[in-house]
N, CA, C and O atoms as a Tripos MOL2 file, in Angstrom:
@<TRIPOS>MOLECULE
protein
  264   263    66     0     0
PROTEIN
NO_CHARGES

@<TRIPOS>ATOM
      1 N          67.8730  -50.1260   -5.4200 N.3       1 MET1
      2 CA         66.4800  -49.7330   -5.3470 C.3       1 MET1
      3 C          66.3410  -48.7190   -4.2150 C.2       1 MET1
      4 O          66.8090  -48.9620   -3.1030 O.2       1 MET1
      5 N          65.7120  -47.6040   -4.4900 N.am      2 ASP2
      6 CA         65.5470  -46.6190   -3.4190 C.3       2 ASP2
      7 C          64.3480  -46.9910   -2.5470 C.2       2 ASP2
      8 O          63.6320  -47.9480   -2.8400 O.2       2 ASP2
      9 N          64.1400  -46.2390   -1.4930 N.am      3 GLN3
     10 CA         63.1260  -46.5890   -0.4950 C.3       3 GLN3
     11 C          61.7160  -46.6040   -1.0840 C.2       3 GLN3
     12 O          60.9300  -47.4920   -0.7530 O.2       3 GLN3
     13 N          61.3770  -45.6500   -1.9420 N.am      4 SER4
     14 CA         60.0200  -45.6200   -2.5020 C.3       4 SER4
     15 C          59.7800  -46.8120   -3.4260 C.2       4 SER4
     16 O          58.6730  -47.3490   -3.4720 O.2       4 SER4
     17 N          60.8070  -47.2230   -4.1580 N.am      5 GLN5
     18 CA         60.6590  -48.3980   -5.0160 C.3       5 GLN5
     19 C          60.4990  -49.6520   -4.1620 C.2       5 GLN5
     20 O          59.7090  -50.5400   -4.4820 O.2       5 GLN5
     21 N          61.2560  -49.7090   -3.0770 N.am      6 ASN6
     22 CA         61.1750  -50.8610   -2.1830 C.3       6 ASN6
     23 C          59.7820  -50.9500   -1.5530 C.2       6 ASN6
     24 O          59.2020  -52.0330   -1.4830 O.2       6 ASN6
     25 N          59.2510  -49.8270   -1.1000 N.am      7 LEU7
     26 CA         57.9110  -49.8200   -0.5110 C.3       7 LEU7
     27 C          56.8570  -50.2060   -1.5400 C.2       7 LEU7
     28 O          55.9120  -50.9310   -1.2290 O.2       7 LEU7
     29 N          57.0220  -49.7230   -2.7550 N.am      8 SER8
     30 CA         56.0890  -50.0570   -3.8270 C.3       8 SER8
     31 C          56.1370  -51.5560   -4.1210 C.2       8 SER8
     32 O          55.1030  -52.1910   -4.3280 O.2       8 SER8
     33 N          57.3310  -52.1020   -4.1370 N.am      9 HIS9
     34 CA         57.5060  -53.5330   -4.3760 C.3       9 HIS9
     35 C          56.8350  -54.3360   -3.2660 C.2       9 HIS9
     36 O          56.1270  -55.3050   -3.5410 O.2       9 HIS9
     37 N          57.0540  -53.9400   -2.0190 N.am     10 GLN10
     38 CA         56.4470  -54.6390   -0.8840 C.3      10 GLN10
     39 C          54.9250  -54.5420   -0.9290 C.2      10 GLN10
     40 O          54.2280  -55.5100   -0.6240 O.2      10 GLN10
     41 N          54.4150  -53.3840   -1.3080 N.am     11 ALA11
     42 CA         52.9680  -53.2180   -1.4160 C.3      11 ALA11
     43 C          52.4000  -54.1300   -2.5040 C.2      11 ALA11
     44 O          51.3300  -54.7160   -2.3380 O.2      11 ALA11
     45 N          53.1170  -54.2430   -3.5990 N.am     12 GLY12
     46 CA         52.6870  -55.1300   -4.6780 C.3      12 GLY12
     47 C          52.6750  -56.5800   -4.2410 C.2      12 GLY12
     48 O          51.7570  -57.3290   -4.5760 O.2      12 GLY12
     49 N          53.6980  -56.9760   -3.4910 N.am     13 GLN13
     50 CA         53.7460  -58.3470   -2.9820 C.3      13 GLN13
     51 C          52.5890  -58.6120   -2.0240 C.2      13 GLN13
     52 O          51.9530  -59.6640   -2.0900 O.2      13 GLN13
     53 N          52.3190  -57.6660   -1.1410 N.am     14 ALA14
     54 CA         51.2320  -57.8230   -0.1760 C.3      14 ALA14
     55 C          49.8910  -57.9280   -0.8850 C.2      14 ALA14
     56 O          49.0360  -58.7200   -0.4910 O.2      14 ALA14
     57 N          49.7100  -57.1330   -1.9250 N.am     15 THR15
     58 CA         48.4700  -57.1750   -2.6960 C.3      15 THR15
     59 C          48.3110  -58.5370   -3.3620 C.2      15 THR15
     60 O          47.2350  -59.1350   -3.3300 O.2      15 THR15
     61 N          49.3830  -59.0140   -3.9600 N.am     16 GLY16
     62 CA         49.3330  -60.3260   -4.6130 C.3      16 GLY16
     63 C          49.0200  -61.4390   -3.6330 C.2      16 GLY16
     64 O          48.2420  -62.3410   -3.9430 O.2      16 GLY16
     65 N          49.6190  -61.3840   -2.4530 N.am     17 GLN17
     66 CA         49.3590  -62.4000   -1.4310 C.3      17 GLN17
     67 C          47.9180  -62.3340   -0.9560 C.2      17 GLN17
     68 O          47.2850  -63.3710   -0.7590 O.2      17 GLN17
     69 N          47.3930  -61.1370   -0.7710 N.am     18 ALA18
     70 CA         46.0050  -60.9760   -0.3360 C.3      18 ALA18
     71 C          45.0430  -61.5170   -1.3860 C.2      18 ALA18
     72 O          44.0490  -62.1620   -1.0530 O.2      18 ALA18
     73 N          45.3430  -61.2500   -2.6600 N.am     19 GLN19
     74 CA         44.4820  -61.7530   -3.7300 C.3      19 GLN19
     75 C          44.5100  -63.2740   -3.7730 C.2      19 GLN19
     76 O          43.4770  -63.9110   -3.9780 O.2      19 GLN19
     77 N          45.6800  -63.8530   -3.5810 N.am     20 GLU20
     78 CA         45.7920  -65.3160   -3.5970 C.3      20 GLU20
     79 C          45.0160  -65.9270   -2.4360 C.2      20 GLU20
     80 O          44.3120  -66.9220   -2.6120 O.2      20 GLU20
     81 N          45.1460  -65.3270   -1.2380 N.am     21 LYS21
     82 CA         44.4020  -65.8390   -0.0780 C.3      21 LYS21
     83 C          42.9040  -65.7260   -0.3030 C.2      21 LYS21
     84 O          42.1530  -66.6460    0.0220 O.2      21 LYS21
     85 N          42.4660  -64.5970   -0.8610 N.am     22 ALA22
     86 CA         41.0380  -64.4150   -1.1440 C.3      22 ALA22
     87 C          40.5550  -65.4510   -2.1390 C.2      22 ALA22
     88 O          39.4670  -66.0070   -1.9870 O.2      22 ALA22
     89 N          41.3530  -65.7080   -3.1460 N.am     23 SER23
     90 CA         40.9860  -66.7010   -4.1540 C.3      23 SER23
     91 C          40.8640  -68.0910   -3.5260 C.2      23 SER23
     92 O          39.9380  -68.8410   -3.8310 O.2      23 SER23
     93 N          41.8080  -68.4200   -2.6490 N.am     24 ASN24
     94 CA         41.7590  -69.7150   -1.9710 C.3      24 ASN24
     95 C          40.5230  -69.8330   -1.0820 C.2      24 ASN24
     96 O          39.8870  -70.8860   -1.0300 O.2      24 ASN24
     97 N          40.1860  -68.7470   -0.3830 N.am     25 LEU25
     98 CA         38.9970  -68.7700    0.4690 C.3      25 LEU25
     99 C          37.7330  -68.9390   -0.3590 C.2      25 LEU25
    100 O          36.8250  -69.6760    0.0260 O.2      25 LEU25
    101 N          37.6760  -68.2580   -1.4940 N.am     26 MET26
    102 CA         36.5000  -68.3780   -2.3560 C.3      26 MET26
    103 C          36.3860  -69.8050   -2.9040 C.2      26 MET26
    104 O          35.2880  -70.3490   -3.0230 O.2      26 MET26
    105 N          37.5240  -70.3920   -3.2300 N.am     27 GLY27
    106 CA         37.5020  -71.7750   -3.6990 C.3      27 GLY27
    107 C          37.0090  -72.7140   -2.6190 C.2      27 GLY27
    108 O          36.2270  -73.6250   -2.8920 O.2      27 GLY27
    109 N          37.4590  -72.4980   -1.3940 N.am     28 SER28
    110 CA         37.0160  -73.3290   -0.2750 C.3      28 SER28
    111 C          35.5260  -73.1490   -0.0240 C.2      28 SER28
    112 O          34.8120  -74.1190    0.2330 O.2      28 SER28
    113 N          35.0620  -71.9170   -0.0990 N.am     29 ALA29
    114 CA         33.6290  -71.6520    0.1000 C.3      29 ALA29
    115 C          32.8050  -72.3190   -0.9930 C.2      29 ALA29
    116 O          31.7370  -72.8680   -0.7260 O.2      29 ALA29
    117 N          33.3000  -72.2700   -2.2100 N.am     30 GLY30
    118 CA         32.5960  -72.9230   -3.3170 C.3      30 GLY30
    119 C          32.5280  -74.4290   -3.1230 C.2      30 GLY30
    120 O          31.5030  -75.0510   -3.4020 O.2      30 GLY30
    121 N          33.6090  -75.0060   -2.6510 N.am     31 ASN31
    122 CA         33.6200  -76.4510   -2.3980 C.3      31 ASN31
    123 C          32.6430  -76.8170   -1.2910 C.2      31 ASN31
    124 O          31.9400  -77.8230   -1.3820 O.2      31 ASN31
    125 N          32.6010  -75.9960   -0.2440 N.am     32 ALA32
    126 CA         31.6810  -76.2520    0.8680 C.3      32 ALA32
    127 C          30.2310  -76.1480    0.3980 C.2      32 ALA32
    128 O          29.3850  -76.9510    0.7910 O.2      32 ALA32
    129 N          29.9560  -75.1640   -0.4360 N.am     33 ALA33
    130 CA         28.5970  -74.9890   -0.9510 C.3      33 ALA33
    131 C          28.1920  -76.1770   -1.8200 C.2      33 ALA33
    132 O          27.0650  -76.6610   -1.7220 O.2      33 ALA33
    133 N          29.0930  -76.6410   -2.6570 N.am     34 GLN34
    134 CA         28.8000  -77.7920   -3.5170 C.3      34 GLN34
    135 C          28.5530  -79.0350   -2.6750 C.2      34 GLN34
    136 O          27.6420  -79.8120   -2.9580 O.2      34 GLN34
    137 N          29.3620  -79.2200   -1.6460 N.am     35 SER35
    138 CA         29.1960  -80.3710   -0.7630 C.3      35 SER35
    139 C          27.8530  -80.3170   -0.0450 C.2      35 SER35
    140 O          27.1690  -81.3330    0.0770 O.2      35 SER35
    141 N          27.4760  -79.1340    0.4290 N.am     36 ALA36
    142 CA         26.1910  -78.9750    1.1060 C.3      36 ALA36
    143 C          25.0380  -79.2630    0.1510 C.2      36 ALA36
    144 O          24.0570  -79.9040    0.5290 O.2      36 ALA36
    145 N          25.1570  -78.7930   -1.0760 N.am     37 LYS37
    146 CA         24.1220  -79.0310   -2.0920 C.3      37 LYS37
    147 C          23.9540  -80.5260   -2.3410 C.2      37 LYS37
    148 O          22.8350  -81.0340   -2.4050 O.2      37 LYS37
    149 N          25.0870  -81.2250   -2.4800 N.am     38 GLU38
    150 CA         25.0300  -82.6610   -2.7360 C.3      38 GLU38
    151 C          24.4280  -83.4020   -1.5500 C.2      38 GLU38
    152 O          23.6680  -84.3540   -1.7310 O.2      38 GLU38
    153 N          24.7670  -82.9650   -0.3250 N.am     39 SER39
    154 CA         24.2050  -83.5980    0.8740 C.3      39 SER39
    155 C          22.6960  -83.4090    0.9260 C.2      39 SER39
    156 O          21.9600  -84.3350    1.2650 O.2      39 SER39
    157 N          22.2400  -82.2140    0.5920 N.am     40 CYS40
    158 CA         20.7960  -81.9330    0.5900 C.3      40 CYS40
    159 C          20.0810  -82.7740   -0.4610 C.2      40 CYS40
    160 O          18.9960  -83.3030   -0.2190 O.2      40 CYS40
    161 N          20.7010  -82.8900   -1.6210 N.am     41 GLN41
    162 CA         20.0840  -83.6920   -2.6810 C.3      41 GLN41
    163 C          19.9920  -85.1560   -2.2610 C.2      41 GLN41
    164 O          18.9850  -85.8200   -2.5040 O.2      41 GLN41
    165 N          21.0450  -85.6450   -1.6330 N.am     42 GLU42
    166 CA         21.0410  -87.0420   -1.1810 C.3      42 GLU42
    167 C          19.9740  -87.2560   -0.1110 C.2      42 GLU42
    168 O          19.2570  -88.2560   -0.1400 O.2      42 GLU42
    169 N          19.8690  -86.3190    0.8320 N.am     43 ALA43
    170 CA         18.8520  -86.4190    1.8790 C.3      43 ALA43
    171 C          17.4550  -86.4010    1.2670 C.2      43 ALA43
    172 O          16.5700  -87.1440    1.6920 O.2      43 ALA43
    173 N          17.2690  -85.5470    0.2700 N.am     44 GLY44
    174 CA         15.9730  -85.4860   -0.4010 C.3      44 GLY44
    175 C          15.6250  -86.7910   -1.0860 C.2      44 GLY44
    176 O          14.4780  -87.2340   -1.0310 O.2      44 GLY44
    177 N          16.6000  -87.4120   -1.7320 N.am     45 GLN45
    178 CA         16.3630  -88.6970   -2.3950 C.3      45 GLN45
    179 C          16.0180  -89.7790   -1.3740 C.2      45 GLN45
    180 O          15.1550  -90.6220   -1.6210 O.2      45 GLN45
    181 N          16.6990  -89.7510   -0.2250 N.am     46 GLN46
    182 CA         16.4100  -90.7430    0.8180 C.3      46 GLN46
    183 C          14.9970  -90.5470    1.3640 C.2      46 GLN46
    184 O          14.2750  -91.5180    1.5880 O.2      46 GLN46
    185 N          14.6070  -89.2980    1.5750 N.am     47 MET47
    186 CA         13.2590  -89.0190    2.0750 C.3      47 MET47
    187 C          12.2090  -89.4640    1.0620 C.2      47 MET47
    188 O          11.1800  -90.0330    1.4260 O.2      47 MET47
    189 N          12.4810  -89.2000   -0.2040 N.am     48 LYS48
    190 CA         11.5480  -89.5920   -1.2620 C.3      48 LYS48
    191 C          11.3840  -91.1110   -1.2830 C.2      48 LYS48
    192 O          10.2680  -91.6180   -1.3960 O.2      48 LYS48
    193 N          12.4880  -91.8270   -1.1760 N.am     49 ALA49
    194 CA         12.4390  -93.2920   -1.1870 C.3      49 ALA49
    195 C          11.6740  -93.8250    0.0210 C.2      49 ALA49
    196 O          10.8950  -94.7690   -0.1060 O.2      49 ALA49
    197 N          11.8910  -93.2270    1.1890 N.am     50 LYS50
    198 CA         11.1780  -93.6620    2.3920 C.3      50 LYS50
    199 C           9.6880  -93.3860    2.2720 C.2      50 LYS50
    200 O           8.8680  -94.2140    2.6660 O.2      50 LYS50
    201 N           9.3350  -92.2290    1.7300 N.am     51 ALA51
    202 CA          7.9240  -91.8890    1.5500 C.3      51 ALA51
    203 C           7.2640  -92.8640    0.5780 C.2      51 ALA51
    204 O           6.1330  -93.2970    0.7980 O.2      51 ALA51
    205 N           7.9760  -93.2060   -0.4950 N.am     52 GLN52
    206 CA          7.4230  -94.1560   -1.4620 C.3      52 GLN52
    207 C           7.2400  -95.5190   -0.8120 C.2      52 GLN52
    208 O           6.2360  -96.1930   -1.0400 O.2      52 GLN52
    209 N           8.2170  -95.9230    0.0020 N.am     53 GLY53
    210 CA          8.0980  -97.2000    0.7130 C.3      53 GLY53
    211 C           6.9090  -97.2080    1.6620 C.2      53 GLY53
    212 O           6.1880  -98.2010    1.7530 O.2      53 GLY53
    213 N           6.7070  -96.1050    2.3660 N.am     54 ALA54
    214 CA          5.5670  -96.0120    3.2810 C.3      54 ALA54
    215 C           4.2550  -96.0490    2.5170 C.2      54 ALA54
    216 O           3.3050  -96.7100    2.9380 O.2      54 ALA54
    217 N           4.1990  -95.3480    1.4020 N.am     55 ALA55
    218 CA          2.9730  -95.3500    0.5880 C.3      55 ALA55
    219 C           2.6920  -96.7440    0.0600 C.2      55 ALA55
    220 O           1.5430  -97.1850    0.0560 O.2      55 ALA55
    221 N           3.7210  -97.4380   -0.3820 N.am     56 ASP56
    222 CA          3.5460  -98.8040   -0.8790 C.3      56 ASP56
    223 C           3.0570  -99.7300    0.2310 C.2      56 ASP56
    224 O           2.2180 -100.5990   -0.0070 O.2      56 ASP56
    225 N           3.5730  -99.5490    1.4270 N.am     57 ALA57
    226 CA          3.1590 -100.3760    2.5700 C.3      57 ALA57
    227 C           1.6840 -100.1400    2.8830 C.2      57 ALA57
    228 O           0.9470 -101.0880    3.1540 O.2      57 ALA57
    229 N           1.2580  -98.8950    2.8480 N.am     58 VAL58
    230 CA         -0.1560  -98.5970    3.1110 C.3      58 VAL58
    231 C          -1.0270  -99.1920    2.0250 C.2      58 VAL58
    232 O          -2.0630  -99.7860    2.3240 O.2      58 VAL58
    233 N          -0.6280  -99.0440    0.7660 N.am     59 LYS59
    234 CA         -1.4070  -99.6110   -0.3290 C.3      59 LYS59
    235 C          -1.5080 -101.1250   -0.1920 C.2      59 LYS59
    236 O          -2.5660 -101.7050   -0.4330 O.2      59 LYS59
    237 N          -0.4140 -101.7590    0.1930 N.am     60 SER60
    238 CA         -0.4020 -103.2040    0.3590 C.3      60 SER60
    239 C          -1.3470 -103.6110    1.4920 C.2      60 SER60
    240 O          -2.0770 -104.5970    1.3840 O.2      60 SER60
    241 N          -1.3210 -102.8410    2.5690 N.am     61 THR61
    242 CA         -2.1540 -103.1610    3.7370 C.3      61 THR61
    243 C          -3.6320 -103.0390    3.4020 C.2      61 THR61
    244 O          -4.4250 -103.8720    3.8410 O.2      61 THR61
    245 N          -4.0210 -102.0410    2.6470 N.am     62 VAL62
    246 CA         -5.4320 -101.8490    2.3310 C.3      62 VAL62
    247 C          -5.8440 -102.5670    1.0430 C.2      62 VAL62
    248 O          -7.0080 -102.5050    0.6470 O.2      62 VAL62
    249 N          -4.9220 -103.2290    0.4050 N.am     63 GLY63
    250 CA         -5.2160 -104.0010   -0.7940 C.3      63 GLY63
    251 C          -5.3520 -103.1620   -2.0500 C.2      63 GLY63
    252 O          -5.9830 -103.5880   -3.0170 O.2      63 GLY63
    253 N          -4.7670 -101.9790   -2.0460 N.am     64 ALA64
    254 CA         -4.8850 -101.1200   -3.2130 C.3      64 ALA64
    255 C          -3.7940 -101.3640   -4.2300 C.2      64 ALA64
    256 O          -3.7390 -100.6720   -5.2470 O.2      64 ALA64
    257 N          -2.9370 -102.3140   -3.9890 N.am     65 ASN65
    258 CA         -1.8100 -102.5920   -4.8690 C.3      65 ASN65
    259 C          -2.1610 -103.5600   -5.9770 C.2      65 ASN65
    260 O          -1.3050 -103.9040   -6.7920 O.2      65 ASN65
    261 N          -3.3910 -104.0010   -6.0210 N.am     66 LYS66
    262 CA         -3.7720 -105.0350   -6.9760 C.3      66 LYS66
    263 C          -4.3260 -104.4570   -8.2450 C.2      66 LYS66
    264 O          -4.6940 -105.2010   -9.1540 O.2      66 LYS66
@<TRIPOS>BOND
     1     1     2 1
     2     2     3 1
     3     3     4 2
     4     3     5 am
     5     5     6 1
     6     6     7 1
     7     7     8 2
     8     7     9 am
     9     9    10 1
    10    10    11 1
    11    11    12 2
    12    11    13 am
    13    13    14 1
    14    14    15 1
    15    15    16 2
    16    15    17 am
    17    17    18 1
    18    18    19 1
    19    19    20 2
    20    19    21 am
    21    21    22 1
    22    22    23 1
    23    23    24 2
    24    23    25 am
    25    25    26 1
    26    26    27 1
    27    27    28 2
    28    27    29 am
    29    29    30 1
    30    30    31 1
    31    31    32 2
    32    31    33 am
    33    33    34 1
    34    34    35 1
    35    35    36 2
    36    35    37 am
    37    37    38 1
    38    38    39 1
    39    39    40 2
    40    39    41 am
    41    41    42 1
    42    42    43 1
    43    43    44 2
    44    43    45 am
    45    45    46 1
    46    46    47 1
    47    47    48 2
    48    47    49 am
    49    49    50 1
    50    50    51 1
    51    51    52 2
    52    51    53 am
    53    53    54 1
    54    54    55 1
    55    55    56 2
    56    55    57 am
    57    57    58 1
    58    58    59 1
    59    59    60 2
    60    59    61 am
    61    61    62 1
    62    62    63 1
    63    63    64 2
    64    63    65 am
    65    65    66 1
    66    66    67 1
    67    67    68 2
    68    67    69 am
    69    69    70 1
    70    70    71 1
    71    71    72 2
    72    71    73 am
    73    73    74 1
    74    74    75 1
    75    75    76 2
    76    75    77 am
    77    77    78 1
    78    78    79 1
    79    79    80 2
    80    79    81 am
    81    81    82 1
    82    82    83 1
    83    83    84 2
    84    83    85 am
    85    85    86 1
    86    86    87 1
    87    87    88 2
    88    87    89 am
    89    89    90 1
    90    90    91 1
    91    91    92 2
    92    91    93 am
    93    93    94 1
    94    94    95 1
    95    95    96 2
    96    95    97 am
    97    97    98 1
    98    98    99 1
    99    99   100 2
   100    99   101 am
   101   101   102 1
   102   102   103 1
   103   103   104 2
   104   103   105 am
   105   105   106 1
   106   106   107 1
   107   107   108 2
   108   107   109 am
   109   109   110 1
   110   110   111 1
   111   111   112 2
   112   111   113 am
   113   113   114 1
   114   114   115 1
   115   115   116 2
   116   115   117 am
   117   117   118 1
   118   118   119 1
   119   119   120 2
   120   119   121 am
   121   121   122 1
   122   122   123 1
   123   123   124 2
   124   123   125 am
   125   125   126 1
   126   126   127 1
   127   127   128 2
   128   127   129 am
   129   129   130 1
   130   130   131 1
   131   131   132 2
   132   131   133 am
   133   133   134 1
   134   134   135 1
   135   135   136 2
   136   135   137 am
   137   137   138 1
   138   138   139 1
   139   139   140 2
   140   139   141 am
   141   141   142 1
   142   142   143 1
   143   143   144 2
   144   143   145 am
   145   145   146 1
   146   146   147 1
   147   147   148 2
   148   147   149 am
   149   149   150 1
   150   150   151 1
   151   151   152 2
   152   151   153 am
   153   153   154 1
   154   154   155 1
   155   155   156 2
   156   155   157 am
   157   157   158 1
   158   158   159 1
   159   159   160 2
   160   159   161 am
   161   161   162 1
   162   162   163 1
   163   163   164 2
   164   163   165 am
   165   165   166 1
   166   166   167 1
   167   167   168 2
   168   167   169 am
   169   169   170 1
   170   170   171 1
   171   171   172 2
   172   171   173 am
   173   173   174 1
   174   174   175 1
   175   175   176 2
   176   175   177 am
   177   177   178 1
   178   178   179 1
   179   179   180 2
   180   179   181 am
   181   181   182 1
   182   182   183 1
   183   183   184 2
   184   183   185 am
   185   185   186 1
   186   186   187 1
   187   187   188 2
   188   187   189 am
   189   189   190 1
   190   190   191 1
   191   191   192 2
   192   191   193 am
   193   193   194 1
   194   194   195 1
   195   195   196 2
   196   195   197 am
   197   197   198 1
   198   198   199 1
   199   199   200 2
   200   199   201 am
   201   201   202 1
   202   202   203 1
   203   203   204 2
   204   203   205 am
   205   205   206 1
   206   206   207 1
   207   207   208 2
   208   207   209 am
   209   209   210 1
   210   210   211 1
   211   211   212 2
   212   211   213 am
   213   213   214 1
   214   214   215 1
   215   215   216 2
   216   215   217 am
   217   217   218 1
   218   218   219 1
   219   219   220 2
   220   219   221 am
   221   221   222 1
   222   222   223 1
   223   223   224 2
   224   223   225 am
   225   225   226 1
   226   226   227 1
   227   227   228 2
   228   227   229 am
   229   229   230 1
   230   230   231 1
   231   231   232 2
   232   231   233 am
   233   233   234 1
   234   234   235 1
   235   235   236 2
   236   235   237 am
   237   237   238 1
   238   238   239 1
   239   239   240 2
   240   239   241 am
   241   241   242 1
   242   242   243 1
   243   243   244 2
   244   243   245 am
   245   245   246 1
   246   246   247 1
   247   247   248 2
   248   247   249 am
   249   249   250 1
   250   250   251 1
   251   251   252 2
   252   251   253 am
   253   253   254 1
   254   254   255 1
   255   255   256 2
   256   255   257 am
   257   257   258 1
   258   258   259 1
   259   259   260 2
   260   259   261 am
   261   261   262 1
   262   262   263 1
   263   263   264 2
@<TRIPOS>SUBSTRUCTURE
     1 MET1         2 RESIDUE 1 A MET
     2 ASP2         6 RESIDUE 1 A ASP
     3 GLN3        10 RESIDUE 1 A GLN
     4 SER4        14 RESIDUE 1 A SER
     5 GLN5        18 RESIDUE 1 A GLN
     6 ASN6        22 RESIDUE 1 A ASN
     7 LEU7        26 RESIDUE 1 A LEU
     8 SER8        30 RESIDUE 1 A SER
     9 HIS9        34 RESIDUE 1 A HIS
    10 GLN10       38 RESIDUE 1 A GLN
    11 ALA11       42 RESIDUE 1 A ALA
    12 GLY12       46 RESIDUE 1 A GLY
    13 GLN13       50 RESIDUE 1 A GLN
    14 ALA14       54 RESIDUE 1 A ALA
    15 THR15       58 RESIDUE 1 A THR
    16 GLY16       62 RESIDUE 1 A GLY
    17 GLN17       66 RESIDUE 1 A GLN
    18 ALA18       70 RESIDUE 1 A ALA
    19 GLN19       74 RESIDUE 1 A GLN
    20 GLU20       78 RESIDUE 1 A GLU
    21 LYS21       82 RESIDUE 1 A LYS
    22 ALA22       86 RESIDUE 1 A ALA
    23 SER23       90 RESIDUE 1 A SER
    24 ASN24       94 RESIDUE 1 A ASN
    25 LEU25       98 RESIDUE 1 A LEU
    26 MET26      102 RESIDUE 1 A MET
    27 GLY27      106 RESIDUE 1 A GLY
    28 SER28      110 RESIDUE 1 A SER
    29 ALA29      114 RESIDUE 1 A ALA
    30 GLY30      118 RESIDUE 1 A GLY
    31 ASN31      122 RESIDUE 1 A ASN
    32 ALA32      126 RESIDUE 1 A ALA
    33 ALA33      130 RESIDUE 1 A ALA
    34 GLN34      134 RESIDUE 1 A GLN
    35 SER35      138 RESIDUE 1 A SER
    36 ALA36      142 RESIDUE 1 A ALA
    37 LYS37      146 RESIDUE 1 A LYS
    38 GLU38      150 RESIDUE 1 A GLU
    39 SER39      154 RESIDUE 1 A SER
    40 CYS40      158 RESIDUE 1 A CYS
    41 GLN41      162 RESIDUE 1 A GLN
    42 GLU42      166 RESIDUE 1 A GLU
    43 ALA43      170 RESIDUE 1 A ALA
    44 GLY44      174 RESIDUE 1 A GLY
    45 GLN45      178 RESIDUE 1 A GLN
    46 GLN46      182 RESIDUE 1 A GLN
    47 MET47      186 RESIDUE 1 A MET
    48 LYS48      190 RESIDUE 1 A LYS
    49 ALA49      194 RESIDUE 1 A ALA
    50 LYS50      198 RESIDUE 1 A LYS
    51 ALA51      202 RESIDUE 1 A ALA
    52 GLN52      206 RESIDUE 1 A GLN
    53 GLY53      210 RESIDUE 1 A GLY
    54 ALA54      214 RESIDUE 1 A ALA
    55 ALA55      218 RESIDUE 1 A ALA
    56 ASP56      222 RESIDUE 1 A ASP
    57 ALA57      226 RESIDUE 1 A ALA
    58 VAL58      230 RESIDUE 1 A VAL
    59 LYS59      234 RESIDUE 1 A LYS
    60 SER60      238 RESIDUE 1 A SER
    61 THR61      242 RESIDUE 1 A THR
    62 VAL62      246 RESIDUE 1 A VAL
    63 GLY63      250 RESIDUE 1 A GLY
    64 ALA64      254 RESIDUE 1 A ALA
    65 ASN65      258 RESIDUE 1 A ASN
    66 LYS66      262 RESIDUE 1 A LYS
């Protein structure tokens, strides 16, 4: 292999490695985003449940639950 072919081969390898690293980073970012979304949804459900519990407690206290 002459020098220009060798350089071309090395450039191709570097490009492939860069693409693989970029793909891995994008996958990691996607996983982080999904995890954050799930955490937010869970927090929202907990807040909703607490608000419902508080509303029920107030209704019970004022006798509106009957």
